[in-house]
ZAVEX-415384 format. One record per residue (C-alpha): residue in three letters; x, y, z. Coordinates in Angstrom, 2 decimals. Layout:
+------+---------+---------+---------+
! rest !      xx !      yy !      zz !
+------+---------+---------+---------+
!  ALA !       X !       Y !       Z !
...
+------+---------+---------+---------+
***
This chain:
+------+---------+---------+---------+
! rest !      xx !      yy !      zz !
+------+---------+---------+---------+
!  MET !  -62.49 !  -96.19 ! -152.07 !
!  LEU !  -62.62 !  -92.00 ! -151.49 !
!  PHE !  -66.93 !  -92.01 ! -151.89 !
!  ASP !  -67.27 !  -95.35 ! -149.70 !
!  LEU !  -69.99 !  -92.82 ! -146.53 !
!  LYS !  -68.72 !  -95.96 ! -144.10 !
!  PRO !  -65.31 !  -94.02 ! -142.07 !
!  LYS !  -62.09 !  -95.37 ! -143.25 !
!  THR !  -60.25 !  -97.83 ! -141.56 !
!  ARG !  -57.23 !  -97.37 ! -144.49 !
!  ARG !  -54.70 !  -94.99 ! -145.08 !
!  GLU !  -55.01 !  -95.57 ! -149.05 !
!  ASP !  -58.99 !  -94.88 ! -148.78 !
!  LEU !  -58.24 !  -91.65 ! -146.84 !
!  TYR !  -57.95 !  -88.55 ! -148.69 !
!  ASP !  -55.12 !  -86.58 ! -147.54 !
!  ARG !  -55.08 !  -86.12 ! -143.75 !
!  GLU !  -50.57 !  -87.28 ! -143.65 !
!  ASN !  -49.85 !  -84.36 ! -141.08 !
!  GLU !  -52.31 !  -85.09 ! -138.98 !
!  LEU !  -51.68 !  -89.06 ! -138.90 !
!  SER !  -47.98 !  -87.72 ! -138.90 !
!  GLU !  -48.53 !  -86.05 ! -135.47 !
!  PHE !  -51.03 !  -88.36 ! -133.38 !
!  GLN !  -47.69 !  -91.39 ! -134.39 !
!  ASN !  -45.34 !  -88.60 ! -133.21 !
!  ALA !  -47.45 !  -87.81 ! -129.41 !
!  VAL !  -47.37 !  -92.00 ! -129.19 !
!  ASN !  -43.99 !  -92.25 ! -129.87 !
!  LEU !  -43.24 !  -89.39 ! -127.21 !
!  GLY !  -45.63 !  -91.64 ! -124.98 !
!  GLU !  -47.95 !  -88.77 ! -124.55 !
!  ARG !  -51.08 !  -89.65 ! -122.50 !
!  LEU !  -53.56 !  -87.13 ! -123.30 !
!  ILE !  -54.60 !  -86.56 ! -127.22 !
!  LEU !  -57.33 !  -84.30 ! -128.78 !
!  LEU !  -59.17 !  -84.78 ! -131.95 !
!  LEU !  -60.81 !  -81.71 ! -133.11 !
!  GLY !  -63.20 !  -80.32 ! -135.49 !
!  ILE !  -66.44 !  -79.55 ! -136.47 !
!  ARG !  -68.63 !  -82.41 ! -137.93 !
!  ARG !  -68.12 !  -84.50 ! -140.68 !
!  LEU !  -64.37 !  -83.63 ! -141.72 !
!  GLY !  -63.43 !  -86.77 ! -140.78 !
!  LYS !  -62.08 !  -87.50 ! -137.37 !
!  SER !  -63.26 !  -91.12 ! -137.02 !
!  SER !  -62.01 !  -92.31 ! -140.36 !
!  LEU !  -58.89 !  -90.49 ! -139.49 !
!  LEU !  -58.69 !  -92.02 ! -135.28 !
!  ASN !  -59.30 !  -95.62 ! -137.24 !
!  VAL !  -56.92 !  -95.20 ! -139.50 !
!  ALA !  -54.53 !  -93.08 ! -136.96 !
!  LEU !  -55.36 !  -96.58 ! -134.41 !
!  ALA !  -54.62 !  -99.08 ! -137.19 !
!  GLU !  -51.29 !  -97.64 ! -137.94 !
!  SER !  -49.99 !  -97.06 ! -134.39 !
!  GLY !  -48.55 ! -100.15 ! -133.82 !
!  MET !  -49.82 ! -100.52 ! -129.90 !
!  PRO !  -52.88 ! -102.23 ! -128.63 !
!  TYR !  -56.12 ! -100.25 ! -128.64 !
!  ALA !  -59.23 ! -100.21 ! -127.34 !
!  LYS !  -61.80 !  -97.41 ! -129.46 !
!  ILE !  -65.35 !  -96.44 ! -128.36 !
!  ASP !  -68.23 !  -94.65 ! -129.49 !
!  VAL !  -69.64 !  -92.63 ! -126.64 !
!  ARG !  -72.13 !  -90.85 ! -128.09 !
!  SER !  -74.02 !  -94.34 ! -129.13 !
!  LEU !  -73.20 !  -95.03 ! -125.97 !
!  TYR !  -74.67 !  -92.53 ! -124.67 !
!  PHE !  -78.26 !  -92.62 ! -126.49 !
!  THR !  -78.37 !  -96.38 ! -126.27 !
!  HIS !  -78.35 !  -96.18 ! -122.34 !
!  GLY !  -79.71 !  -92.34 ! -121.17 !
!  SER !  -75.78 !  -92.65 ! -119.59 !
!  ILE !  -72.67 !  -94.63 ! -119.29 !
!  PRO !  -72.21 !  -96.66 ! -116.90 !
!  GLN !  -69.49 !  -97.51 ! -115.81 !
!  GLU !  -69.69 ! -101.20 ! -116.21 !
!  ILE !  -71.02 ! -101.02 ! -119.95 !
!  LEU !  -68.12 !  -98.58 ! -120.37 !
!  ALA !  -65.17 ! -100.98 ! -118.99 !
!  ARG !  -67.14 ! -103.87 ! -120.74 !
!  LYS !  -66.68 ! -102.03 ! -124.31 !
!  ILE !  -62.60 ! -101.10 ! -123.50 !
!  LEU !  -61.79 ! -104.71 ! -122.44 !
!  ASP !  -63.59 ! -106.48 ! -125.93 !
!  SER !  -62.96 ! -103.55 ! -128.03 !
!  LEU !  -58.43 ! -104.21 ! -127.01 !
!  LEU !  -59.08 ! -107.77 ! -126.51 !
!  SER !  -60.18 ! -107.73 ! -129.86 !
!  THR !  -57.39 ! -105.76 ! -131.65 !
!  VAL !  -54.39 ! -108.05 ! -129.95 !
!  SER !  -56.80 ! -111.11 ! -131.05 !
!  GLY !  -54.21 ! -111.64 ! -133.98 !
!  ARG !  -50.93 ! -111.51 ! -131.13 !
!  LYS !  -51.98 ! -114.95 ! -129.32 !
!  SER !  -49.16 ! -114.85 ! -126.49 !
!  LEU !  -50.21 ! -111.12 ! -126.38 !
!  ARG !  -53.28 ! -111.75 ! -125.66 !
!  LEU !  -53.03 ! -114.34 ! -123.54 !
!  ARG !  -50.38 ! -112.49 ! -121.20 !
!  LEU !  -53.54 ! -109.98 ! -120.64 !
!  GLU !  -56.10 ! -112.46 ! -120.87 !
!  LYS !  -54.07 ! -113.76 ! -117.44 !
!  VAL !  -53.33 ! -109.35 ! -116.10 !
!  LEU !  -57.71 ! -108.97 ! -116.86 !
!  GLY !  -58.39 ! -112.34 ! -114.99 !
!  SER !  -56.31 ! -111.64 ! -111.86 !
!  ILE !  -59.13 ! -108.74 ! -111.24 !
!  ARG !  -62.05 ! -109.81 ! -109.06 !
!  GLY !  -64.79 ! -110.26 ! -110.67 !
!  VAL !  -63.77 ! -110.36 ! -114.37 !
!  ARG !  -64.42 ! -113.39 ! -116.28 !
!  ILE !  -63.24 ! -113.44 ! -120.31 !
!  SER !  -65.14 ! -115.64 ! -122.40 !
!  GLY !  -63.73 ! -115.53 ! -126.05 !
!  LEU !  -63.54 ! -112.45 ! -127.07 !
!  SER !  -66.35 ! -110.68 ! -124.58 !
!  VAL !  -65.75 ! -110.17 ! -120.79 !
!  GLU !  -68.33 ! -110.53 ! -117.86 !
!  PHE !  -68.58 ! -109.28 ! -114.97 !
!  ASP !  -69.32 ! -111.01 ! -112.08 !
!  ARG !  -69.68 ! -107.61 ! -109.17 !
!  LYS !  -69.75 ! -104.00 ! -110.41 !
!  PRO !  -66.35 ! -103.62 ! -111.94 !
!  ASP !  -63.64 ! -100.89 ! -110.59 !
!  LEU !  -62.92 !  -98.92 ! -113.72 !
!  ALA !  -59.11 !  -97.52 ! -112.49 !
!  GLU !  -58.60 ! -101.34 ! -111.50 !
!  ILE !  -58.36 ! -102.12 ! -115.02 !
!  LEU !  -57.01 !  -99.14 ! -116.37 !
!  GLU !  -54.37 !  -99.83 ! -113.59 !
!  LYS !  -53.83 ! -103.43 ! -114.61 !
!  ILE !  -53.53 ! -102.15 ! -118.01 !
!  SER !  -50.89 !  -99.99 ! -117.73 !
!  SER !  -49.23 ! -103.22 ! -115.98 !
!  TRP !  -49.23 ! -105.01 ! -119.07 !
!  ALA !  -48.60 ! -102.53 ! -121.73 !
!  GLU !  -45.29 ! -101.31 ! -119.86 !
!  ASN !  -44.63 ! -104.88 ! -118.60 !
!  GLU !  -44.93 ! -105.32 ! -123.13 !
!  ASN !  -42.98 ! -102.02 ! -123.96 !
!  LEU !  -46.07 ! -100.78 ! -125.64 !
!  ARG !  -48.82 !  -98.28 ! -124.91 !
!  ALA !  -52.12 !  -99.09 ! -124.91 !
!  ILE !  -54.18 !  -96.26 ! -126.27 !
!  ILE !  -58.35 !  -95.25 ! -125.05 !
!  ALA !  -59.93 !  -93.80 ! -127.72 !
!  PHE !  -63.34 !  -92.40 ! -126.53 !
!  ASP !  -64.67 !  -91.49 ! -130.20 !
!  GLU !  -66.99 !  -88.68 ! -130.01 !
!  ALA !  -65.89 !  -88.01 ! -126.00 !
!  GLN !  -67.93 !  -84.93 ! -124.96 !
!  TYR !  -70.22 !  -87.52 ! -124.15 !
!  LEU !  -69.34 !  -88.41 ! -121.19 !
!  ARG !  -70.16 !  -85.43 ! -119.78 !
!  LEU !  -73.55 !  -86.48 ! -119.36 !
!  SER !  -73.39 !  -90.18 ! -117.22 !
!  GLY !  -73.44 !  -88.16 ! -114.01 !
!  ILE !  -69.78 !  -90.04 ! -113.53 !
!  ARG !  -66.78 !  -87.97 ! -113.10 !
!  TYR !  -64.65 !  -90.15 ! -115.88 !
!  ASP !  -62.96 !  -86.68 ! -115.77 !
!  GLY !  -61.49 !  -87.22 ! -113.02 !
!  LEU !  -60.98 !  -90.82 ! -113.83 !
!  ILE !  -58.94 !  -90.07 ! -116.64 !
!  ALA !  -56.79 !  -87.00 ! -114.11 !
!  TYR !  -55.50 !  -89.84 ! -112.57 !
!  ALA !  -54.57 !  -92.41 ! -115.18 !
!  VAL !  -52.66 !  -89.54 ! -117.07 !
!  ASP !  -51.12 !  -88.87 ! -113.55 !
!  ASN !  -50.66 !  -92.61 ! -112.94 !
!  LEU !  -50.64 !  -95.25 ! -115.66 !
!  PRO !  -47.90 !  -94.18 ! -118.02 !
!  GLY !  -49.02 !  -97.44 ! -120.30 !
!  ILE !  -52.03 !  -95.99 ! -121.09 !
!  THR !  -52.83 !  -92.93 ! -124.03 !
!  PHE !  -56.26 !  -91.43 ! -124.00 !
!  VAL !  -57.68 !  -90.21 ! -127.32 !
!  LEU !  -60.65 !  -88.36 ! -127.66 !
!  THR !  -63.06 !  -87.01 ! -130.24 !
!  GLY !  -65.28 !  -83.68 ! -130.60 !
!  SER !  -67.28 !  -81.99 ! -132.79 !
!  GLU !  -68.64 !  -80.05 ! -130.01 !
!  VAL !  -65.00 !  -78.75 ! -129.39 !
!  GLY !  -66.48 !  -76.40 ! -126.70 !
!  MET !  -68.18 !  -79.18 ! -125.09 !
!  LEU !  -65.13 !  -81.45 ! -124.34 !
!  HIS !  -63.37 !  -78.46 ! -123.81 !
!  ASP !  -65.40 !  -78.32 ! -120.85 !
!  PHE !  -65.51 !  -81.43 ! -119.63 !
!  LEU !  -61.90 !  -82.15 ! -120.07 !
!  GLY !  -61.69 !  -78.39 ! -118.12 !
!  LEU !  -58.13 !  -78.04 ! -119.16 !
!  GLU !  -57.97 !  -75.00 ! -118.03 !
!  ASN !  -60.64 !  -75.07 ! -115.49 !
!  PRO !  -58.65 !  -74.35 ! -111.28 !
!  LYS !  -61.72 !  -76.43 ! -110.12 !
!  LYS !  -61.89 !  -79.36 ! -112.56 !
!  PRO !  -59.87 !  -82.35 ! -112.27 !
!  LEU !  -57.15 !  -82.24 ! -115.46 !
!  PHE !  -56.47 !  -78.27 ! -115.02 !
!  GLY !  -52.86 !  -77.84 ! -115.83 !
!  ARG !  -52.43 !  -81.05 ! -117.58 !
!  TYR !  -50.94 !  -80.89 ! -120.96 !
!  ALA !  -52.80 !  -82.48 ! -124.10 !
!  ARG !  -51.99 !  -82.52 ! -127.82 !
!  GLU !  -54.41 !  -80.89 ! -129.59 !
!  ILE !  -54.91 !  -82.55 ! -133.57 !
!  VAL !  -57.19 !  -80.05 ! -135.70 !
!  LEU !  -58.74 !  -80.89 ! -138.58 !
!  GLN !  -59.58 !  -78.38 ! -141.09 !
!  ARG !  -62.54 !  -78.33 ! -144.13 !
!  PHE !  -60.49 !  -78.36 ! -147.41 !
!  ARG !  -58.77 !  -76.40 ! -149.06 !
!  LEU !  -60.55 !  -75.03 ! -152.63 !
!  GLU !  -57.71 !  -77.11 ! -154.71 !
!  GLU !  -58.29 !  -80.26 ! -152.09 !
!  SER !  -61.45 !  -80.71 ! -152.75 !
!  VAL !  -61.41 !  -80.12 ! -156.61 !
!  ASP !  -59.12 !  -82.75 ! -156.54 !
!  PHE !  -60.50 !  -85.28 ! -154.20 !
!  LEU !  -63.31 !  -85.01 ! -156.02 !
!  THR !  -61.82 !  -85.31 ! -158.97 !
!  ARG !  -59.99 !  -88.30 ! -157.83 !
!  GLY !  -63.79 !  -90.12 ! -156.54 !
!  PHE !  -64.21 !  -89.79 ! -159.50 !
!  GLU !  -61.16 !  -91.73 ! -161.53 !
!  GLU !  -61.57 !  -94.60 ! -158.80 !
!  VAL !  -65.32 !  -95.21 ! -159.96 !
!  GLY !  -64.58 !  -94.59 ! -163.93 !
!  ILE !  -66.62 !  -91.00 ! -164.42 !
!  LYS !  -65.55 !  -88.36 ! -165.58 !
!  PRO !  -67.62 !  -84.92 ! -164.77 !
!  SER !  -67.42 !  -81.99 ! -166.18 !
!  GLU !  -64.64 !  -79.51 ! -164.34 !
!  GLU !  -68.41 !  -77.29 ! -163.86 !
!  GLU !  -69.59 !  -79.86 ! -162.23 !
!  ILE !  -66.69 !  -80.38 ! -159.52 !
!  LYS !  -66.30 !  -76.61 ! -159.15 !
!  GLY !  -70.53 !  -75.81 ! -158.75 !
!  ALA !  -70.57 !  -78.75 ! -155.75 !
!  VAL !  -67.51 !  -77.55 ! -154.13 !
!  GLU !  -68.99 !  -74.31 ! -153.94 !
!  LYS !  -72.06 !  -75.13 ! -152.13 !
!  LEU !  -70.37 !  -78.12 ! -149.70 !
!  ASP !  -67.18 !  -76.04 ! -149.07 !
!  GLY !  -64.58 !  -78.13 ! -148.15 !
!  ILE !  -66.61 !  -80.66 ! -145.43 !
!  VAL !  -65.55 !  -84.03 ! -146.60 !
!  GLY !  -69.09 !  -85.43 ! -145.54 !
!  TRP !  -70.80 !  -83.81 ! -147.93 !
!  LEU !  -68.53 !  -84.22 ! -150.60 !
!  THR !  -67.90 !  -87.93 ! -149.99 !
!  MET !  -72.26 !  -88.16 ! -149.78 !
!  TYR !  -71.91 !  -86.04 ! -153.48 !
!  GLY !  -69.56 !  -87.90 ! -154.92 !
!  TYR !  -71.70 !  -91.39 ! -153.70 !
!  LEU !  -74.63 !  -89.86 ! -155.48 !
!  ARG !  -73.06 !  -88.79 ! -158.61 !
!  GLY !  -70.49 !  -91.35 ! -159.36 !
!  ILE !  -71.12 !  -94.58 ! -157.57 !
!  ARG !  -75.57 !  -94.34 ! -157.93 !
!  LYS !  -75.29 !  -92.62 ! -161.72 !
!  LEU !  -77.57 !  -89.66 ! -160.82 !
!  SER !  -76.85 !  -85.81 ! -162.95 !
!  HIS !  -74.90 !  -83.55 ! -161.55 !
!  ALA !  -78.20 !  -81.85 ! -160.21 !
!  ASN !  -80.01 !  -84.71 ! -159.32 !
!  ALA !  -77.36 !  -85.40 ! -156.95 !
!  ILE !  -77.14 !  -82.11 ! -155.35 !
!  ASP !  -80.91 !  -81.92 ! -154.27 !
!  GLU !  -80.98 !  -85.70 ! -153.21 !
!  LEU !  -78.27 !  -84.55 ! -151.21 !
!  PHE !  -79.76 !  -81.93 ! -149.60 !
!  ASN !  -83.12 !  -83.59 ! -148.84 !
!  MET !  -81.04 !  -86.34 ! -147.10 !
!  ALA !  -78.65 !  -84.26 ! -145.44 !
!  GLU !  -82.06 !  -82.05 ! -144.27 !
!  LYS !  -83.79 !  -84.81 ! -142.60 !
!  LEU !  -80.21 !  -86.16 ! -140.71 !
!  ILE !  -79.63 !  -82.14 ! -139.67 !
!  ARG !  -83.01 !  -81.72 ! -138.12 !
!  GLU !  -82.45 !  -85.19 ! -136.20 !
!  GLU !  -79.29 !  -83.82 ! -134.94 !
!  LEU !  -80.81 !  -81.15 ! -133.84 !
!  SER !  -83.71 !  -81.95 ! -132.87 !
!  SER !  -82.31 !  -82.19 ! -129.00 !
!  ILE !  -81.04 !  -78.74 ! -128.49 !
!  LEU !  -84.17 !  -77.23 ! -129.60 !
!  GLN !  -86.31 !  -79.65 ! -126.81 !
!  ASN !  -84.04 !  -77.33 ! -124.65 !
!  SER !  -85.20 !  -74.12 ! -125.89 !
!  ARG !  -86.85 !  -73.02 ! -129.90 !
!  ARG !  -84.43 !  -70.13 ! -129.67 !
!  TYR !  -81.84 !  -71.89 ! -130.81 !
!  GLY !  -83.49 !  -72.37 ! -134.05 !
!  ALA !  -84.41 !  -68.50 ! -134.06 !
!  ILE !  -80.99 !  -67.59 ! -133.33 !
!  LEU !  -79.74 !  -70.47 ! -136.24 !
!  LYS !  -81.34 !  -69.00 ! -138.45 !
!  ALA !  -80.92 !  -65.06 ! -138.34 !
!  VAL !  -77.16 !  -65.91 ! -138.67 !
!  ALA !  -78.02 !  -68.40 ! -141.98 !
!  MET !  -80.03 !  -65.04 ! -142.64 !
!  GLY !  -77.30 !  -62.30 ! -142.64 !
!  ASN !  -77.61 !  -61.00 ! -139.14 !
!  VAL !  -73.85 !  -62.14 ! -137.69 !
!  ARG !  -73.56 !  -59.01 ! -134.48 !
!  TRP !  -74.44 !  -60.41 ! -131.57 !
!  SER !  -76.84 !  -56.69 ! -131.81 !
!  THR !  -78.91 !  -57.77 ! -134.89 !
!  ILE !  -79.49 !  -61.79 ! -133.82 !
!  LYS !  -81.32 !  -60.59 ! -131.07 !
!  GLU !  -83.58 !  -58.64 ! -132.58 !
!  TYR !  -84.58 !  -61.36 ! -134.98 !
!  VAL !  -84.70 !  -63.77 ! -132.12 !
!  GLU !  -86.79 !  -61.53 ! -130.37 !
!  PHE !  -88.97 !  -60.00 ! -133.33 !
!  LYS !  -89.73 !  -64.09 ! -134.10 !
!  MET !  -90.02 !  -65.36 ! -130.16 !
!  GLY !  -90.41 !  -62.31 ! -127.40 !
!  GLN !  -88.22 !  -60.87 ! -125.39 !
!  VAL !  -85.21 !  -61.97 ! -123.39 !
!  ASN !  -83.01 !  -61.13 ! -121.76 !
!  ASP !  -78.88 !  -60.28 ! -122.35 !
!  ALA !  -77.58 !  -63.27 ! -120.22 !
!  LYS !  -79.82 !  -65.21 ! -121.36 !
!  PHE !  -79.16 !  -64.90 ! -125.04 !
!  SER !  -75.75 !  -64.47 ! -125.13 !
!  LEU !  -75.88 !  -68.15 ! -122.68 !
!  LEU !  -77.77 !  -69.49 ! -125.72 !
!  LEU !  -75.43 !  -67.96 ! -128.65 !
!  ASN !  -72.55 !  -69.45 ! -126.62 !
!  ASN !  -73.55 !  -72.96 ! -126.46 !
!  LEU !  -74.22 !  -72.91 ! -130.21 !
!  VAL !  -70.75 !  -72.27 ! -130.14 !
!  LYS !  -69.65 !  -74.76 ! -128.26 !
!  TYR !  -71.78 !  -76.88 ! -129.93 !
!  GLY !  -70.19 !  -76.51 ! -133.13 !
!  TYR !  -73.30 !  -75.16 ! -135.05 !
!  LEU !  -71.72 !  -71.31 ! -135.04 !
!  GLU !  -67.99 !  -70.10 ! -135.10 !
!  LYS !  -67.22 !  -66.32 ! -133.65 !
!  ARG !  -64.79 !  -64.50 ! -135.80 !
!  GLY !  -63.92 !  -61.30 ! -134.02 !
!  ASN !  -67.62 !  -60.29 ! -133.03 !
!  GLU !  -69.27 !  -61.99 ! -135.78 !
!  TYR !  -71.16 !  -65.55 ! -135.99 !
!  THR !  -70.92 !  -67.83 ! -139.15 !
!  ILE !  -72.23 !  -70.84 ! -139.24 !
!  PRO !  -69.39 !  -72.87 ! -140.40 !
!  ASP !  -71.13 !  -76.63 ! -142.68 !
!  PRO !  -73.10 !  -74.49 ! -146.01 !
!  VAL !  -75.77 !  -77.21 ! -145.26 !
!  VAL !  -76.51 !  -76.97 ! -141.80 !
!  LYS !  -76.54 !  -72.66 ! -142.86 !
!  GLU !  -79.36 !  -74.15 ! -146.06 !
!  VAL !  -81.76 !  -76.85 ! -143.80 !
!  VAL !  -82.17 !  -74.22 ! -140.63 !
!  LYS !  -83.05 !  -71.33 ! -142.89 !
!  GLY !  -86.13 !  -73.40 ! -143.31 !
!  LEU !  -86.52 !  -74.30 ! -139.92 !
+------+---------+---------+---------+
***
């Protein structure tokens, strides 16, 4: 169902994205070792990843890195290793002989115990050795093992050089493909350092699949089809009005469709409820960066109020919060671009999400 608020897992519930799915499969078929799924928040990266993995025909592990970080405060190697192995074993659970051969390979690692669908360690695991065994197993099976890190930019906060581990695997383990998603695109690029000579992954090739917001006609069609699924027919004015406010962000369109089509709210009440829910969500998302500097909020509000150039944004921030030197201000502004809350086009800055724009006006 298009208006299901949970990330999609089946192609029939995923609107369009045919080109992105085809490109993902092409990269896997070619044996490419590093795939990046990129795009701002709420464009459906997790849904695309779920469907792409399910349709790849390959064994895979999917790890929600953001959830691990907020649960543990870091990404311990033991926790990450267990998540990878638990997920991988789960995806081959329906293929008994394949799973048994995987268990045998993993069981040869000192300190690894497999019990049902879970893995235990008798000693601190060596993640590099585990990846080596997975790659060897996949090659022997004439398969690829896909290891997907959703919101992978959080790996940079672990204190462990996971970029170096990925670089080692990309160079030496031909049976593994890594897939990394990120809504903080700049932070993900900083973590990987594909163009930074000082980073382990410098110079490595990565297939970048970038999700774009829906075009106007796609947004209208998405809502129209979704409402047909649930058996209601809002007016064209309502649909166009929703699209005008939500601007092709599939997460917000889905939420509107859920409120209007499944909860049966009126158009106006659905929009109001969406913005009420969005305000809580966005304030929670922003809370962590605002703890680092309250000026982030002032910058976002400046842009939301129509100040789009470096100089006018800085004037607004200094009027509200006092002087800040140019270098510090530029760093804060660039960080918001990296976090995905701002986009820079030429010499102008914009907030790419219209709902975020409305919410930050109230900061």
